[in-house]
C-alpha positions in Angstrom: 83.4 76.9 81.4 80.8 77.0 78.7 79.9 80.4 77.4 76.3 81.2 76.4 75.6 81.0 72.8 74.6 84.3 71.0 70.9 84.7 70.3 70.2 84.5 66.6 68.2 87.3 64.9 65.6 86.9 62.3 63.7 88.9 59.8 59.9 88.5 60.2 58.8 88.6 56.5 55.6 88.5 54.6 54.9 88.8 50.8 52.2 90.7 49.0 50.1 89.2 46.2 52.8 90.3 43.7 55.6 88.6 45.6 57.2 91.7 47.1 58.8 91.0 50.5 58.0 93.2 53.5 59.5 93.0 57.0 58.1 93.9 60.4 59.6 96.9 62.1 58.4 99.5 64.6 56.9 102.6 62.9 59.4 104.7 64.9 62.2 102.4 65.9 63.6 104.9 68.5 60.3 105.3 70.4 58.2 103.2 72.8 55.5 102.4 72.4 55.7 102.2 68.6 53.3 100.1 66.5 54.8 97.3 64.3 54.3 98.0 60.6 55.4 96.5 57.3 58.3 98.1 55.5 60.0 97.0 52.3 62.8 94.5 53.2 66.0 96.5 53.5 68.3 94.4 55.9 68.5 97.2 58.5 68.6 96.2 62.2 65.2 97.8 62.7 63.9 94.7 60.9 65.8 92.2 62.9 64.1 90.3 65.8 65.5 87.9 68.5 63.2 85.1 70.0 64.3 84.7 73.6 62.7 81.9 75.6 60.9 83.0 78.7 60.8 80.9 81.9 57.8 79.1 80.3 59.4 76.8 77.7 57.0 77.3 74.9 56.8 81.1 75.1 59.1 83.7 73.8 60.0 87.4 74.3 60.4 88.9 70.8 63.1 91.6 70.9 63.9 94.2 68.2 67.6 94.2 67.2 67.8 98.0 66.9 65.9 99.2 69.9 66.1 96.3 72.3 62.4 96.8 73.0 60.1 93.8 73.1 56.9 93.0 71.1 54.0 94.0 73.3 50.2 93.8 72.9 49.1 97.4 73.6 47.1 98.2 76.7 48.8 96.1 79.3 46.0 93.6 79.2 46.8 89.9 79.7 43.8 89.1 77.6 44.1 91.5 74.6 41.1 91.6 72.2 40.7 91.6 68.4 42.2 94.7 66.9 44.8 95.3 69.7 47.9 96.8 68.1 51.2 95.0 68.4 53.9 97.4 69.4 57.4 97.6 70.8 57.7 98.5 74.5 60.1 98.1 77.4 60.3 94.5 78.7 58.1 94.4 81.8 57.6 90.6 82.0 53.8 91.0 81.6 51.5 88.5 80.0 51.0 90.8 77.0 54.7 90.4 76.1 54.7 86.6 75.9 54.3 85.0 72.5 54.1 81.5 71.0 55.4 80.5 67.6 53.5 78.0 65.5 55.0 76.5 62.4 52.5 75.3 59.7 52.8 74.2 56.1 51.7 77.8 55.1 54.2 79.6 57.3 54.8 80.8 60.8 52.1 82.2 63.1 52.9 84.4 66.0 50.3 84.3 68.8 49.6 85.7 72.2 50.7 83.1 74.8 47.6 84.0 76.9 44.7 83.8 74.5 46.1 82.6 71.1 45.2 85.8 69.2 47.5 85.9 66.2 49.6 88.7 64.7 47.8 89.7 61.4 48.1 92.5 58.9 45.3 95.0 59.7 42.7 95.1 56.9 44.2 92.0 55.3 46.2 93.9 52.7 50.0 93.4 52.7 51.5 96.8 51.8 54.0 99.5 53.0 53.0 100.9 56.4 50.3 98.3 57.0 49.9 97.8 60.8 50.2 94.6 62.8 47.3 93.8 65.1 46.0 90.8 67.1 43.0 88.9 65.8 41.4 85.6 65.9 42.7 83.3 63.1 40.5 83.2 60.0 39.0 79.8 59.2 40.1 80.4 55.6 43.8 80.6 56.5 44.4 84.1 55.1 47.9 84.8 53.9 48.1 87.9 56.1 48.3 85.6 59.1 51.5 83.8 58.0 55.0 85.1 58.3 58.4 83.7 57.3 61.3 83.8 59.8 64.5 84.3 57.8 67.8 84.1 59.8 70.0 87.1 59.6 73.4 86.1 58.1 
């Protein structure tokens, strides 16, 4: 009998213009919903995320390592618009909880599986407590649209 392999966890990181590293975590890790924000990298489980394939092969459920809640586009819309907050919420198998991961030479983009809106830093400034929202990708490839997935060791 082959046992299932454990799901690896990752830090979803982004750097500011001075090179300081921030990680995504829920503003209040114990609550749902709770918007995803940037916090200085500290290695805590609140900053760890698992990428679990859904029944659609190119889509993922993104699960917080501390709370067990899933990344979710607020509002239960399967077609979330620009400015929609990305939050943690109970897994309900809805369209707003399915994500695609795109690797580019600039980093990793996380996108809504339904309409390709990307996770971006609200206001474009990477800083402590900056919020993560969905938005169309910029034609200029802004750094606030690219993350780095770092395996938890």
